[in-house]
C-alpha positions in Angstrom: 0.0 0.0 0.0 1.6 3.3 -1.1 2.0 6.3 1.2 -0.9 8.3 -0.3 -3.3 5.4 0.2 -2.1 4.9 3.8 -2.6 8.6 4.6 -6.0 8.8 3.0 -7.2 5.7 4.9 -5.8 7.1 8.2 -7.6 10.4 7.7 -10.9 8.6 6.8 -10.6 6.4 9.8 -9.9 9.3 12.1 -12.8 11.2 10.7 -15.1 8.2 11.2 -13.9 7.8 14.8 -14.2 11.5 15.7 -17.7 11.7 14.3 -19.0 9.3 16.9 -19.8 10.7 20.3 -18.3 7.8 22.4 -14.9 7.5 20.6 -12.0 7.5 23.1 -8.9 9.1 21.6 -5.6 7.4 22.0 -6.9 3.8 22.4 -5.1 0.8 21.0 -7.2 -1.6 18.9 -7.9 -4.1 21.6 -9.1 -1.4 24.0 -11.5 -0.1 21.4 -12.8 -3.5 20.4 -13.3 -4.7 24.0 -15.0 -1.4 25.0 -17.4 -1.6 22.0 -18.2 -5.3 22.7 -18.7 -4.9 26.4 -22.3 -6.1 27.1 -22.7 -7.9 23.8 -24.8 -11.0 23.9 -22.9 -12.7 21.1 -20.7 -15.7 21.8 -17.3 -14.0 21.2 -13.8 -15.4 21.8 -10.6 -13.3 22.0 -12.8 -10.2 22.2 -14.3 -10.1 18.7 -14.3 -13.5 17.0 -17.8 -14.8 16.6 -17.8 -18.5 17.2 -20.1 -20.5 14.9 -22.1 -23.4 16.3 -21.6 -25.6 13.4 -17.8 -25.8 13.0 -14.5 -25.4 14.7 -12.7 -22.2 13.8 -9.2 -23.2 14.5 -8.6 -24.6 11.0 -10.4 -24.9 7.7 -12.7 -27.9 8.1 -11.3 -29.7 5.1 -8.4 -29.8 2.7 -10.3 -27.9 0.0 -10.1 -24.7 2.1 -13.8 -24.2 2.1 -13.4 -21.5 4.8 -11.6 -19.3 2.3 -13.2 -17.1 -0.2 -13.1 -18.6 -3.7 -10.9 -17.2 -6.5 -12.5 -16.4 -9.9 -11.0 -18.7 -12.6 -11.5 -16.0 -15.2 -10.4 -12.7 -13.5 -8.0 -14.3 -11.0 -9.6 -12.0 -8.3 -11.1 -13.1 -5.0 -14.6 -11.5 -5.2 -16.3 -11.1 -1.8 -20.0 -10.3 -2.1 -21.3 -7.9 0.6 -24.4 -6.0 1.6 -23.9 -2.8 3.5 -26.6 -1.9 6.0 -28.7 1.3 5.4 -28.3 2.1 9.1 -24.9 3.6 8.3 -24.9 7.2 7.2 -23.2 8.4 4.1 -19.9 9.3 5.8 -19.8 5.9 7.6 -20.5 4.0 4.3 -17.7 6.0 2.6 -15.2 5.0 5.3 -16.1 1.3 5.1 -15.9 1.4 1.3 -12.5 3.1 1.3 -11.2 0.5 3.8 -12.4 -2.2 1.3 -10.6 -0.4 -1.5 -7.4 -0.9 0.5 -7.6 -4.6 -0.2 -8.2 -4.0 -3.9 -5.2 -1.7 -4.1 -2.8 -4.0 -2.3 -4.1 -7.5 -3.2 -6.4 -9.4 -5.5 -9.4 -9.2 -3.1 -12.4 -7.3 -4.4 -15.4 -6.6 -2.2 -18.4 -6.5 -4.6 -22.1 -5.7 -4.0 -24.1 -8.8 -3.6 -26.4 -9.8 -6.5 -27.8 -13.3 -5.7 -24.9 -15.1 -4.0 -25.8 -17.4 -1.1 -22.5 -16.7 0.6 -21.9 -13.1 1.4 -20.9 -10.6 4.1 -23.7 -8.7 5.8 -22.0 -5.6 7.2 -24.1 -4.2 10.0 -23.8 -1.8 13.0 -24.8 -4.3 15.6 -23.8 -4.1 19.3 -20.0 -4.2 19.0 -17.4 -5.0 16.4 -17.0 -8.7 15.5 -16.7 -11.3 12.7 -16.4 -15.0 12.1 -13.0 -16.2 11.0 -13.1 -17.4 7.4 -16.0 -17.9 5.0 -19.2 -19.7 5.6 -21.6 -20.8 2.9 -24.4 -18.5 4.0 -25.1 -14.9 5.2 -22.1 -13.9 7.3 -22.5 -11.0 9.7 -19.6 -8.6 10.1 -20.5 -6.0 12.8 -18.9 -2.6 12.6 -20.2 -0.3 15.2 -20.0 2.8 13.0 -16.4 3.4 13.7 -12.9 1.9 13.6 -11.7 -1.7 13.2 -12.9 -2.0 9.6 -9.9 -3.8 8.1 -9.3 -5.8 11.3 -12.7 -7.4 11.0 -12.5 -7.8 7.3 -9.3 -9.7 7.7 -11.1 -12.0 10.2 -13.7 -12.6 7.5 -11.0 -13.5 5.0 -9.6 -16.1 7.3 -7.0 -14.4 9.5 -6.7 -14.8 13.3 -5.1 -12.4 15.8 -1.3 -12.0 15.4 -0.6 -12.5 19.1 -2.2 -16.0 19.1 0.0 -17.5 16.4 2.2 -20.6 17.2 5.6 -19.8 18.8 4.3 -16.5 20.1 6.3 -17.0 23.2 9.4 -15.9 21.2 8.0 -12.5 20.7 6.0 -11.5 23.9 4.9 -12.7 27.3 2.2 -14.3 27.4 -1.1 -15.1 25.7 -3.2 -18.0 24.4 -1.8 -19.8 21.3 -4.0 -20.5 18.3 -3.3 -23.4 16.0 -3.2 -21.5 12.7 -1.1 -21.0 9.6 1.7 -18.4 9.6 2.3 -18.5 5.8 6.1 -18.4 6.4 6.0 -14.8 7.4 7.8 -13.2 10.3 6.0 -12.1 13.5 4.5 -8.6 13.0 4.2 -6.3 16.0 2.7 -3.7 13.6 -0.1 -5.9 12.4 -3.6 -4.5 12.6 -4.5 -7.9 13.9 -2.2 -7.5 17.0 -3.9 -6.5 20.3 -2.5 -3.9 22.6 -0.4 -4.5 25.7 -3.3 -4.3 28.2 -5.8 -6.6 26.4 -7.9 -8.5 28.9 -6.0 -7.0 31.9 -7.6 -7.1 35.3 -7.3 -3.4 35.4 -6.9 -0.9 32.6 -3.2 -0.6 33.5 -2.5 -4.3 33.8 -0.1 -5.3 31.1 -0.8 -8.7 29.5 1.2 -8.5 26.3 4.8 -7.5 26.7 7.0 -7.6 23.6 10.4 -9.2 23.8 13.3 -8.5 23.7 12.2 -4.8 23.4 9.3 -4.2 25.7 8.7 -0.7 24.2 7.8 -1.9 20.8 4.4 -0.3 19.8 1.6 -2.8 19.4 -2.2 -2.5 18.9 -2.2 0.1 16.0 -5.6 1.1 14.5 -4.4 2.8 11.3 -4.9 -0.2 8.9 -3.1 -3.2 7.4 0.6 -3.4 7.8 2.9 -4.4 5.0 3.0 -8.0 6.4 -0.8 -8.1 6.7 -0.9 -7.2 3.0 1.8 -9.8 2.2 -0.2 -12.5 4.0 -3.4 -11.7 2.1 -1.5 -12.0 -1.2 0.1 -15.3 -0.1 -3.1 -16.9 1.2 -5.1 -16.0 -1.9 -2.2 -16.5 -4.3 -2.4 -13.0 -5.7 0.2 -11.9 -8.2 0.8 -8.5 -6.6 
């Protein structure tokens, strides 16, 4: 993603956040997500992952990768049908659509308005900010509570877990739950938009639960958008030519 695209996306996200009366400035991504989801009645794990009742989310359920969005044999693009709720105002819709364009610019993923597809993303301002991990063959709700976290939740929908739960995480910070997932032979990424902040799930707001090593001062939990390695992983997972 070039510098112009990054700056434009940052400004849009900041405008989206500041337009909402309960935005807290200076929050890392996990603080924002957990605050938004506080009181949600959904069955969420790791703060924002919606756990389906009909399958295990730790891996694709079969070797054909049915939990990944299919690639078009003609265009070579990954077309992801979506419906955007009318409950968003024009400014909010613009921000979400610009975040989607970030994938198109950096990878072969295209979010396209749904026509008659059975499997599609239903993007709605429900209570909180959450998504399933990977694709299901039906309507799939991605909740964006009118601000922030757009690319984070879309990456979940494309099949990506939180960075801090990847195997061998203990080499990079102390300490968190490990998820059995695929790393795509990429290095650990403190700057990933999928990485929670250092106080995620702490007993108090000041309790540090994620401490980077060997440098404990490495910034984590950014909310700007996809990092270069996030983009690389999308391209690897979906075999994009970019």
